[in-house]
Residue, then its C-alpha position, 0 to 999 in steps of 0.5 A: x500500500x503506497x504512503x499517500x494511500x495509507x494516509x487517506x485510509x487514516x482520514x476516511x476509515x482506520x489504519x488496519x491493525x497489526x496481526x502476526x502471520x500464522x498466529x490467529x490470536x494466540x502467542x507461543x508462551x514457550x518462547x524466550x521472554x522479550x521476543x514476539x514473532x520475528x521481533x526482538x526487544x533489542x531490534x534496531x530499525x532504519x526509521x525513527x517514525x519522526x516523519x510518520x509510519x507506514x503500515x509495515x513500520x507500525x507493525x514492527x514498532x508494535x511488536x518490538x514494543x510488546x517484546x520490550x514491555x515483556x522485558x520490563x514487566x518480566x512476563x509474557x503476552x499470551x495473545x496478539x494485540x491489534x493496533x488501529x489508528x483513528x483521527x480525533x474527528x473519527x473518535x468523536x463520531x464513533x463515541x456515542x453520546x451518553x444518556x442524560x444523567x439521572x436526578x441522582x447524578x445531577x445532584x451529586x455533581x452539583x453538590x460537589x460543586x463540580x457541575x452546575x445545575x444548568x449542565x448535564x454531567x454526562x455532557x460534561x464528561x463526553x466533552x472531556x473524553x472527546x478532547x482528552x483521550x489519546x488512545x484506548x484499549x478494549x478486548x485485545x485491540x489498541x486504538x490510537x487517537x491522533x490530532x494530525x489526520x494527514x500523518x500517521x504519527x504514533x506517540x511512543x508513550x501512548x502506544x506502550x501505555x495501551x499495550x501495557x493494558x493489553x498485558x494486564x488484561x491477559x494476565x489479570x483481567x480488567x473487569x471493574x470491581x469497584x462500585x463507588x466513584x472513589x473505589x473506581x478511581x482507586x482501581x484505575x489508579x492501579x491499572x492506569x498507574x502501572x500503564x504509566x509506570x511501564x512507559x516511564x521505565x521504557x523511556x529510561x532505556x531509550x538511547x543507550x540500551x534501546x533504539x526508540x522511535x521519536x516521541x511526539x512533541x508535547x505542549x508544556x503542561x502548565x497547571x496554571x492554564x488548566x482553567x483556560x482549557x475547553x473542558x470542566x477542570x474539576x471533572x478533569x482533576x477527578x478523572x485524572x487522579x488515577x493517572x497522576x497518583x497511580x504511577x507513584x503508587x505502583x512505583x512504591x509497590x515495585x520499589x518495596x516489593x518488586x513486580x510480585x507486589x504489583x501482581x498481588x495488588x491486582x488480586x487485592x486492589x486499592x479501595x480508596x484514592x486515599x491509598x493512591x495519594x498516600x501509598x503507605x496506607x495500602x492495603x490496611x487503611x480501608x475507608x470507613x462505612x459512613x451511614x446517613x440516617x433518614x431524617x426527612x419529612x414526608x415531603x422528601x424521599x431518598x433517591x434510588x434513581x440511576x442505580x441498582x437499588x437493593x432490597x432491605x429486610x423489609x423488602x423495600x429499595x435501599x436508597x442509593x449512596x455514593x462515596x466521593x473520596x479524597x481525590x475528588x474532594x481535592x478536585x472540588x476545593x481546587x476547582x473552587x479556588x480554596x487551594x492557593x497553590x499551583x497543582x504542580x507545586x509538590x508534583x514529581x515526574x511520576x505524579x505531575x499534580x499534587x493532590x494533597x491538602x490539609x483540608x482533605x488529607x485526613x479523609x476516612x470515608x464519606x457517604x452522599x445521599x440524594x433526596x427528591x421532592x415527592x411532589x416535584x422530583x425535579x427539586x432535589x437536595x442531598x445529605x453528605x456525611x464525611x468521616x475524618x481521622x481526627x476532629x482537627x481534620x474534620x474542622x480543616x475540611x469544614x473550614x475549606x468547605x465554608x470558604x468554597x461557599x463564600x467563593x461561590x457567593x454564599x451569604x452566611x445566614x445563621x449559626x445554630x446548634x445544627x450548624x451554619x446555614x448559607x444561601x447561594x443567590x438564585x442568580x449564581x450557578x450553584x444556587x441553593x441553601x447549605x447547612x454545615x455541621x461538625x461533631x468530633x471527627x464528622x462533618x455533615x453537609x445538607x444541601x436543598x433548594x431553599x433554607x426552609x427545605x433544609x429541615x424538611x430534607x434532613x431534620x435536626x438530630x433531636x438536639x443530640x450530637x451529630x454522631x450519636x445516631x450515625x454509624x461509622x463502621x467497617x469498610x464498604x462500597x456503594x454505587x457506580x461512577x458516571x459515565x463509563x467508556x464501556x469496556x475501554x481502558x485509556 
């Protein structure tokens, strides 16, 4: 196939994937480590890919990369991996729009001050994925997304990243076990962390030990310009946590216990983003199960929408709950101007953004429950209970949250035994009433359309302390993140 013809195929359809001749899917596992088909990890090619790759050259680079990943990771691919290249326009066309978010999801992302009430969260996610995805893996197939539709240029780190996902899938499986936002982020931190750590080790061998194809030029990653990006920065930080914190987490496992420790982590995945941000907390420091007692009036009912409710002992549907977690909490306070430092301050080569803050470091667990107005389900509110390691940690977060409210234009209306009440004016994006209460190592946030709705949605605890009827027990999991990209892993 001629070069001009090849470029046209990329624009119109897709570059046909690499496939080893004579091996329909399965690879010889008795072969020597670091040799895939006719390609070896130390092969030297006459091209560097700087002016684009032909189909044959892409095949050679793919299999040499697989051989090198085997050497780094110390284990073999069991099956062939197909590689396709598509333009970003094609990716956007093929990615189907997500359905409208449920009432629960709308209130969740509004309650975390990451998506305002006028924006559907799923639209914000779709926009984010469409602009940010450089490649993805699904079912022994890697798809690379290019912004340059005139040249078949492959980013080395992206290719190695996605091929590492293929090896993970073949060795451990990539099926998700996590049910909450936080647990899914934590699992992705292991998966994406390893898939970023392997290219890091790969790059260290380029030059003296290995000849490598040229890496694509990258724009400087200036955290101060994140707010100028054409997508929701808070959602980006929530989603990006596994990519920023995961590599250092995997590096910690590898440096302290070898690849065997990483293998074990695939069998016992991290259960919170707190474990990613603070690797020393893995695996023993598991999140607490924070219960939210229902103290709503007959005018409000807990939401079960958008989830898979489970029947309780009385045969009734249990309300849906969600766990936000430390990483997304940090995204919340940073995106709302509570953190007064650049994201990159304190970052490292493996973890470019620093997700630590005194306001979130003491996180021990949280539970977010949504309520719907019985007469008007479009009117929603929430109760968000957060557990902290110490009372000082709880106070630090409560202070940060109050600053967030003030930054969003809230007026402080009153201070009662049930906490401080704030109101964000109707002409502001996150309009509504909020009550913030602290007791020992717990923080309770109630959000409602109006101040009068606060007591109806979640009444005072009969003059009892906040924690007296609120269980904080053993670790548990809750509901799913929204939206997902099917079975694809980026």
